C-alpha positions in Angstrom: 6.7 316.6 -82.2 3.4 318.4 -82.9 3.8 317.9 -86.6 4.7 314.2 -86.1 1.6 313.6 -84.1 -0.5 315.5 -86.7 0.8 313.2 -89.5 0.2 310.1 -87.4 -3.4 311.1 -86.8 -4.3 312.2 -90.4 -6.1 308.8 -91.1 -9.7 309.0 -89.9 -10.4 307.2 -86.7 -12.8 304.9 -88.6 -9.8 303.6 -90.5 -7.8 303.0 -87.4 -10.7 301.1 -85.9 -11.0 299.0 -89.1 -7.3 298.1 -89.1 -7.5 297.1 -85.4 -10.5 295.0 -86.0 -8.6 293.0 -88.6 -5.5 292.6 -86.4 -7.6 291.6 -83.4 -9.5 289.0 -85.4 -6.2 287.0 -85.4 -6.9 286.4 -81.7 -3.2 286.9 -80.7 -4.4 289.5 -78.2 -5.4 286.7 -75.7 -1.7 286.0 -75.1 -0.9 289.6 -74.1 -0.6 290.8 -70.5 -3.0 293.6 -71.2 -5.7 291.1 -72.1 -5.0 288.8 -69.1 -5.0 291.7 -66.6 -8.2 293.1 -68.2 -9.9 289.8 -67.9 -9.0 289.4 -64.2 -10.2 292.9 -63.4 -13.5 292.4 -65.4 -14.1 289.2 -63.6 -13.9 291.0 -60.3 -16.1 293.9 -61.5 -18.7 291.8 -63.3 -18.8 288.3 -61.7 -22.1 287.5 -63.5 -20.4 287.4 -66.9 -19.3 284.1 -68.3 -15.8 283.4 -69.8 -16.9 284.1 -73.4 -18.5 287.4 -72.4 -15.4 288.3 -70.3 -13.1 287.5 -73.3 -15.2 289.7 -75.6 -15.3 292.6 -73.2 -11.5 292.4 -72.4 -10.6 292.3 -76.1 -12.8 295.3 -76.8 -11.3 297.2 -73.9 -7.7 296.6 -75.0 -8.6 297.7 -78.5 -10.2 300.9 -77.2 -7.2 301.6 -75.0 -5.0 301.6 -78.2 -7.5 303.9 -79.9 -7.3 306.2 -76.9 -3.6 306.6 -77.6 -4.6 307.9 -81.1 -7.1 310.3 -79.4 -4.3 311.7 -77.2 -2.0 312.3 -80.2 -4.9 313.9 -82.0 -5.5 316.3 -79.1 -1.8 317.1 -78.8 -1.5 318.1 -82.5 -4.6 320.3 -83.0 -6.0 323.4 -81.5 -9.6 322.2 -81.7 -10.5 318.5 -81.1 -13.1 317.5 -83.7 -13.3 314.1 -82.0 -15.3 315.7 -79.3 -19.0 315.6 -80.3 -21.1 316.2 -77.2 -20.8 317.4 -73.6 -23.3 315.8 -71.2 -24.4 317.9 -68.2 -22.1 320.8 -69.1 -24.2 323.2 -67.1 -23.1 321.4 -63.8 -19.5 322.2 -64.5 -20.0 325.7 -65.8 -22.2 326.7 -62.9 -19.7 325.5 -60.3 -16.9 327.2 -62.2 -18.7 330.5 -62.2 -18.8 330.6 -58.4 -15.0 331.3 -58.4 -14.8 329.6 -55.0 -12.4 326.8 -55.9 -13.3 323.6 -57.6 -12.0 320.0 -57.7 -12.4 318.0 -61.0 -12.1 314.3 -60.4 -11.5 312.1 -63.4 -10.6 308.5 -64.2 -8.8 306.6 -67.0 -11.7 306.3 -69.3 -10.1 306.7 -72.8 -7.6 309.6 -73.2 -7.0 311.7 -70.1 -5.1 314.2 -72.2 -8.1 314.8 -74.4 -10.3 315.4 -71.4 -7.8 317.7 -69.8 -7.2 319.8 -72.9 -11.0 320.3 -73.2 -11.2 321.5 -69.6 -8.1 323.8 -70.0 -9.6 325.3 -73.2 -12.0 327.3 -71.0 -10.4 327.1 -67.5 -6.8 327.2 -66.4 -6.2 324.3 -64.0 -3.6 322.9 -61.6 -2.8 319.2 -62.0 -0.2 316.6 -60.9 2.1 315.1 -63.5 4.0 311.8 -63.6 7.2 312.2 -65.6 7.5 310.3 -68.9 10.8 308.4 -69.1 11.6 309.7 -72.6 12.9 313.3 -72.0 11.8 314.9 -75.2 8.3 313.4 -75.0 8.1 314.3 -71.4 8.7 318.0 -72.2 6.2 317.9 -75.1 3.4 316.4 -73.0 4.0 318.7 -70.1 3.8 321.7 -72.4 0.5 320.4 -73.8 -0.9 320.1 -70.2 0.1 323.7 -69.5 -2.4 324.9 -72.2 -4.1 328.2 -71.4 -1.8 329.1 -68.5 -2.5 325.8 -66.7 0.1 324.6 -64.2 1.4 321.1 -63.7 3.5 319.7 -60.8 5.2 316.4 -60.3 3.4 313.8 -58.3 5.2 314.2 -55.0 4.7 316.0 -51.6 5.4 319.4 -53.2 2.8 318.7 -55.9 0.2 317.9 -53.2 1.0 321.1 -51.4 0.5 323.0 -54.6 -3.0 321.5 -55.1 -3.9 322.4 -51.5 -2.6 326.0 -51.9 -4.5 326.4 -55.3 -7.8 325.4 -53.7 -7.3 327.9 -50.9 -6.8 330.5 -53.6 -10.1 329.4 -55.2 -8.5 327.9 -58.2 -9.5 324.8 -60.2 -7.6 321.5 -59.7 -7.8 318.3 -61.6 -6.7 314.7 -60.9 -7.4 311.2 -62.2 -8.1 309.4 -58.9 -8.3 305.7 -59.9 -4.7 304.7 -59.8 -2.9 302.9 -56.9 -1.1 305.4 -54.8 2.4 305.0 -53.1 2.5 303.1 -49.8 1.3 305.3 -47.0 -0.6 307.6 -49.4 -3.9 305.8 -49.6 -6.3 303.5 -47.8 -8.2 300.3 -48.5 -11.8 300.8 -49.8 -14.1 298.8 -51.9 -13.9 299.2 -55.6 -16.4 296.9 -57.4 -16.9 295.0 -54.1 -13.3 294.2 -53.5 -10.8 296.1 -51.3 -8.5 298.2 -53.4 -5.7 300.5 -52.2 -7.2 303.9 -53.1 -5.9 307.4 -53.6 -7.3 309.6 -50.9 -5.8 312.9 -51.9 -8.8 314.5 -53.6 -11.3 313.1 -51.0 -9.1 314.4 -48.2 -8.9 317.8 -49.8 -12.7 317.8 -50.1 -13.1 317.2 -46.4 -10.4 319.6 -45.4 -11.4 322.5 -47.6 -15.1 321.9 -48.3 -14.5 323.1 -51.8 -17.0 322.0 -54.5 -16.3 319.0 -56.7 -17.4 317.5 -60.0 -16.6 314.3 -61.8 -15.7 314.1 -65.5 -15.1 311.2 -67.8 -14.7 310.5 -71.5 -16.8 308.0 -73.4 -17.1 306.8 -77.0 -20.3 307.2 -79.0 -21.6 304.9 -81.8 -20.3 307.3 -84.5 -16.7 306.9 -83.1 -16.8 310.4 -81.7 -16.3 311.2 -78.0 -18.5 312.8 -75.4 -17.6 314.2 -72.0 -19.8 312.9 -69.2 -20.1 315.2 -66.2 -21.5 314.1 -62.9 -22.2 316.1 -59.7 -20.5 315.0 -56.5 -22.2 313.0 -53.8 -22.5 314.6 -50.3 -20.5 311.6 -49.0 -17.4 313.1 -50.6 -17.3 315.7 -47.8 -17.8 313.2 -44.9 -14.5 311.9 -43.5 -16.0 308.5 -42.8 -17.5 308.1 -46.3 -15.5 310.2 -48.7 -13.2 307.5 -50.2 -16.0 305.0 -50.6 -18.3 307.7 -52.1 -15.6 308.6 -54.6 -15.1 304.9 -55.6 -18.9 304.4 -56.0 -19.1 307.4 -58.3 -16.2 306.1 -60.4 -18.0 302.8 -60.7 -21.1 304.6 -62.0 -19.1 306.4 -64.6 -17.4 303.1 -65.7 -20.7 301.3 -65.9 -21.9 303.8 -68.5 -19.7 301.9 -71.0 -17.3 299.4 -69.4 -15.2 298.9 -72.6 -14.0 302.5 -72.4 -12.2 301.9 -69.1 -8.5 301.0 -69.0 -8.9 297.6 -67.4 -5.3 296.6 -68.3 -4.1 298.5 -65.2 -3.4 296.4 -62.1 -5.9 298.2 -59.9 -5.7 295.5 -57.2 -2.0 294.9 -57.2 -1.5 295.9 -53.5 -4.1 293.7 -51.8 -4.8 293.9 -48.0 -3.9 291.1 -45.6 -6.0 288.1 -46.2 -6.5 288.8 -49.9 -4.5 287.0 -52.7 -2.9 289.0 -55.4 -5.3 288.4 -58.4 -2.5 288.8 -60.9 0.0 286.4 -59.3 -0.7 283.5 -61.7 -0.8 285.4 -65.0 
């Protein structure tokens, strides 16, 4: 598998970008569900944009999501990731890590989560949750990649949650992407871009319960087609039981606003609306 992904990522990312620009110029992307969902989400997040601006941003976002798949394969097939060009505010993460008092790293689906995780695991073993891939041989390969440098992964279930909690009590480092819709009964409604969204409360709850330190990380694209890691310190609201979930969502919004086209807008973030709110994807 590693050799296959290496071969697939031999072409430079500039070439991949060039080919996708040609394909997307045919305008067929507007008929895809990824585009339609992205446009709905972008209209919620940025209501001041007109239809033409929304189309342009949605198309760019879908294209960047495809490229992020290339970035994941690249990180799986190489020991060092030459796509990573810069780390912003690395001192924040390194200083917190040095305390050895336990740390939560909160991320979001900005570009390749696997690229970001492999960078973190290159200098710090982590404990993360893992959603199984339906294809068995690919599942085993990706799981092994996420166990880089003695890191541990657990399935996304009650046992996995317990393992994260135990790891924090042992002053270890845990990581999780916190922007996906949780299972029923595992979240709460909180505003995300000024609309109620069923939000994962695991990391915010752990912050309140354990009072362990936290930091946010995301991946963004630079003008030279290389990537940079953006690190942001936590807000004190993350440790306040009445504000923690909203504080988390507001910080995610800030990270997304750095470069909106990097975010995976094709995910149905508002698919479980609260009473009184219409499913925004119903008419797609």
